N, C-alpha and C positions, 0 to 999 in steps of 0.2 A: 663641516664634514668631522666625523669622531675621528680621533686618534687611533690608531690600532691597539687592542687590548695587550696589554702585559701578561705574557703567557710562562707557566713555570715550565722550569726544563725536567722531564723525567728522563732516566734510563731509558732506553729503548728495550734493553734486556730486564723486564721487571723482576724485582728479588720476590723470594716465596716470604713467607711468614716468619720463617725461621732468622731470615736476613732483615726484615723489615716490620716494624710495628704502623698499622694503618690506622691513624688516629682520624676522630671525626673531622678536625679540619682539614687535614690531607684528602681526605674523600670528597670536603664539600668542595675544596679546591678544583678537584676534578669535575665535579658536577657543573662548578659554573665556568667551565671553559666553553668558548664558542663550538658550536656544533662540529664543524668543520675539524678543528684541531681535535676536539676529543674522539670524533668518529677516526680522525688518522690514526691516533695512539692505540684506541681499541684494536684497529685493525693490524697494526704492527705486532702486538701481542698475539690475537689472534691466530697469525699467519706463523709465528713461531712454533705454536704448539698442534696446532689442527691445520686439516685441510679447509680452506674456507666454501669451499663449495659443499662440504658434506654436512648432513644434519642427521641428528640420531634420534629414533622415532620411538615413542612409549605408547602405550595405551595403558588406560587408566579405568578401573573398574570398581564401582560399589559393591563388594561384599555383603555389609551390612549398612542400610540405611536406615535414617530416621531414628528420634528417641533418645538422642544423645542427651547426658545430664548436665553437659556445658552450658556455658552461655557466651559462645564467642559471636559478637554484634554480627558478623558477616555472615552466619552460617545458618542456612534454611534447613539444616537436620537437629537443630536444636530442640529439645522438648519445651524449653521456655518462650520459644518464639510461635509464630501463628503462620508459619509459611505452609503451603500445600504439599509437605513430604511426609508420608505414612512411615510408621515405624515397623519395619519390616525384618524377617529372619534372616540369617546369616545363610548365605548362598552354600550350596553342596558342592562338591568336587567334579560332577558331572558339567553342573551350569558353568564352572568357572573354567573347564577345560574347554568347552564350547567356545566360550567368549575369546580366551588366550590363543585358541586353533586359529579363529579368525583373524585376530590381531596380528598372529605370525604370517598367514597366507597375505595378509595385506602390507606386508614390509616391518612391522613392528618389531624390533631386539629386545625391548624390554616390556614386561608385564606388572603393572603397578596396581596393587589391591588396597581398596581404602574400606575401614571399618567405622562407623560412627559410636565411638566409644571415648570415655575418658581416660581409659589404660585397659590394657588386655588383661581380663581375669582368667585365673590359673584353670577352672574347668573348661576355657573355649580356647586352651592353646592346643589342644591335641588336633581339634577339627581346623585351626589357623596352619597348623604346621602340614596338614596332609593338602591343603590348598598349594603353601608354599612347594612342596613336592611335586604337586601335578604340575605346575608350570615349569619347573627344573626339567620333568620329563620330558616337555616338548623342546627342550634347547634354547628356552627363553632366558633372560636376566630376568630377576623376580626383585621388587621390592614393594614393602607395607608400610600403610600408615595406621595408625591403630591406638594412637594415643600415647600416654605415659608408659614407661616400660622397665619392669624391675630386671635384674642382673639374670637371673636364673632364666628370667624368659627370653632373655636376647640370647643367651647361650643356646636354649633349646631351639629357637629359630634359626639361628647360624649353623646348629649342626644338621637342620632340615635342609640346609642348600639356600636360606635367603640370602641374596647377595646385598639388596639396598634397605634401610630403613627410613623412612620419612619423616620428619618433625620438623616443621616450618617454626622460625622465630617470630614471623608474622610481621613485625613493626620496632619502631625504637623502643629500646626497655623502659624510657621514662613515661610513653605514653601507653605502655601495652596494656596495663589494668584499665583504661578507656574504652577496650573493646573484648578484651576477656577476663572478667573479673573473677572466674571459677578458679583460676591456679595462677601461680606467678610467673613471670619472665625466667626464675631462677628454676623452676621445675622444669622447664623447657631446655636450659642447659645441660642439666642435671641428665636429664634424659640422654641426650646426645652424647655425654660421657658416657653413661650407659651401653650405647649401641658401640661407641668407638672399643670399650673394653672388651667386649666381645668378639671383635674382629669384623664387624658389620661395616659395610661404607655406607657415609652418612649424605641423605638427600636432605637440604633445608635451605629453605628461602623467605621470601615475603610476599605482603600483599601491598599493593600500591592502590592509591585512590581512597583512602579511608579518612582523608582529611587532613593527613599529616604534611608536615613543610618539608621542603626539599632538605635542610638541615637534619630534621628526622629520617628522611631516606637515606642520608649519610650514615647516620649512626648505625642504621641497622646493616649497612653494607660492612661498615668497618666492624661491627660485632663477629658479621659469618666471615669475613678476611683474615679477622684475627683469631677464630680456631686454630690450632693446632693438630692435625693439619687443618685446612680448609674443606668444605665438603666437596666430595666428586661430584655432586649433582647439586644445582642451586636453580630451582623452581622459582619463576618471578611472575606473580598474580596480579591481573587488573580486576580490581574489587566487582565482581557482578553484583548488581543491586538487586538484589532478591525480595520479592514482597513478602511482607510479613516480619522481616528481619530490622532490626533498629537502624541499620546503615540503608535500607530501602531508597532513603533520600538524598543520599549522598552526593555531592557534587561529582560533573565528571572530569576524570584525570586529563590534563593537555597530554597528547599521545606522543609529545616530543619530551617530556618528563619522563616518560616511561622509557624512550630511547635512551635520553641520558643515563638511565639506571642501569639498563642491560650493556651500556658501553664502560660504565665505572665497574660493575661487576666483575667484566673480562679482565680490565687490567689489574685490579685487585687480586683477582683468582686466576691465574692464567692459564690453570689447565684443568680447570671445571668444566661440564657441561653445563652451559647456561640455556634453560630450558624456558620458553613461551609456553606457560599455562593456562588458567583459568582468565576468562576474558578475552581470549585471543580474537576472537570474531570482531570485537570492537575495534580492534586496529586497523582493520581492512587490509587488502592486498600490500597498499602503500606503507604504512606502518609495519606490517611485519618483514618487507623486505628492509626498511631501514635498521629493524631489528637485528636481520642476518649480518647487514654491514658492520653493525655496531659490535657482533662478536657472539649472538646466541647461536648454538648449535645443537639444539634439541627442542623438541616440541612433544606436548600430548597429542595424539594421534586418532583419531575416530570421533564420531559425531555426539558423543557425549561423556562430560566428565563424571564427577560423582552425582551432581543434582543439576549440572549446568550443561548448556549446548555447545557445540565445539564444532568448527569445519568440519565436512563431511569429508571421507578418503578421498573421494574423485575431487573434490576443490582443492585440496591439499597437492595432489599430484599436478594439476594444472598450474597451480601456484607455482610449484618447484622447476616445471618445465618452463615457464616464463621467464624464472630468475636464474635458470642454469644449475640448480641444486640437484643433489642427488643424495639417495639414505645411505646413510653410514652402515657398514656391516658391522656386525657383533666383534 
């Protein structure tokens, strides 16, 4: 019989980034813990800051699909890949209003918009700000992901009422160029600095299942946790292997590795909203249930994300009922 593992002793009240630097090694130690111990610690932190039975609902809409000049290996919207995603013009305010209204009726409190751009162009800024204003007029929180951002653009979006800007770090710095060769990890960090400087809230997370090691997942988590302050929202995606992309043949991630990451994110970033994002369908009901136990408290809600499938509204309502979860109010 194996002896009991030696467990490190973390304080129950997790320090903030101003109190503690999360090294890669310390996050790796978290990820290596036995699942019962890791889940217990994540639950302690989660209950200190949130109602563990409440989940925030966000809906994501692609406002500009396809034709992106970037070469992100996971993305079906790149103009360099051969995925069946057409290059389409940006949606107008009436289309966004209709989608946001339906999301609100279904229970979402945040409406997220994604544009397949390398960065926002000044000529598109007036149209984008109108979409932000449209969402705000409905009483929903707004989030935008549209690539890199210049300081004056961030200021304009903030003035229009944008609440969050999403810009994921995606993966560990040392392997970033393996998947995203068209810009650097430092470019990502500078965009997040621009977002913060404008007074916007940060939404930034990563993608699991691109062939990274557990240690490299720890490096991503440490990078996010050591942002000062850490993001208010951390979406964790499981790679959706899209036809026509370089990663369409990637190995399937062990669902328990995904759960471990959710728990480590909760422990290292106690007050963030940890969102189950792309690839949620592949987790199944049991996998999602474990993620909620590990500290996830936000989901993308609706039957489609940017270009990938997602559980239907009714499926999520049924799952919430079975788990005893309720939608968080704004």
